[in-house]
C-alpha positions in Angstrom: -146.0 -30.1 -67.5 -146.8 -29.9 -63.7 -143.2 -29.2 -62.8 -143.1 -26.4 -65.2 -146.4 -25.0 -63.9 -144.8 -25.1 -60.1 -141.5 -23.6 -61.4 -143.1 -20.7 -62.9 -145.7 -20.3 -59.7 -142.6 -20.0 -57.7 -141.2 -17.4 -59.9 -144.5 -15.4 -59.5 -144.0 -14.9 -55.9 -146.4 -17.6 -54.8 -146.5 -18.9 -51.3 -147.8 -22.8 -50.3 -149.4 -22.7 -47.0 -150.7 -25.8 -45.2 -153.2 -26.6 -42.6 -151.5 -28.5 -39.5 -153.8 -27.6 -36.6 -157.7 -27.9 -35.6 -159.6 -24.5 -35.4 -161.7 -26.5 -32.7 -161.5 -24.5 -29.5 -160.1 -21.2 -31.4 -161.0 -18.1 -31.1 -163.5 -16.7 -33.9 -161.0 -14.3 -34.9 -158.4 -17.0 -35.6 -160.8 -19.4 -37.5 -161.9 -16.8 -39.9 -157.9 -15.8 -40.6 -158.0 -19.6 -41.5 -161.0 -19.1 -44.0 -159.5 -16.4 -45.3 -156.6 -18.3 -46.4 -158.9 -20.6 -48.3 -158.2 -23.6 -45.7 -160.9 -26.1 -44.6 -159.1 -29.1 -44.0 -156.2 -30.4 -42.0 -153.5 -31.3 -44.2 -154.8 -29.1 -47.3 -152.2 -27.2 -49.0 -153.5 -23.8 -50.8 -151.3 -21.7 -52.9 -151.4 -17.6 -52.3 -149.7 -14.5 -53.4 -146.6 -14.0 -51.5 -148.0 -10.2 -50.2 -147.5 -8.8 -47.1 -151.0 -9.4 -46.3 -151.0 -12.9 -46.4 -147.4 -13.1 -44.6 -149.2 -11.2 -41.7 -152.3 -13.7 -41.9 -149.9 -16.8 -41.6 -147.9 -14.9 -38.6 -151.0 -14.6 -36.9 -152.0 -18.3 -36.7 -148.6 -20.2 -37.0 -149.6 -22.9 -34.8 -152.7 -23.8 -37.2 -150.4 -23.0 -40.8 -146.9 -23.8 -42.1 -145.5 -22.5 -45.4 -144.4 -25.4 -47.4 -141.3 -25.1 -49.7 
């Protein structure tokens, strides 16, 4: 069941984002971007719709997040 759900999610155009860096010592703007993606903890993975807005947020903080395939 879970495998079918993952396949359906990829087909729907989603991206999985993993938080790999801490926001301690980061500017408030970068902290807000991380929170806007829905990330709270290190190593947390969230799935978001693959839109230009989300891709821009990822590109804004590449040292804090990674795209997981």
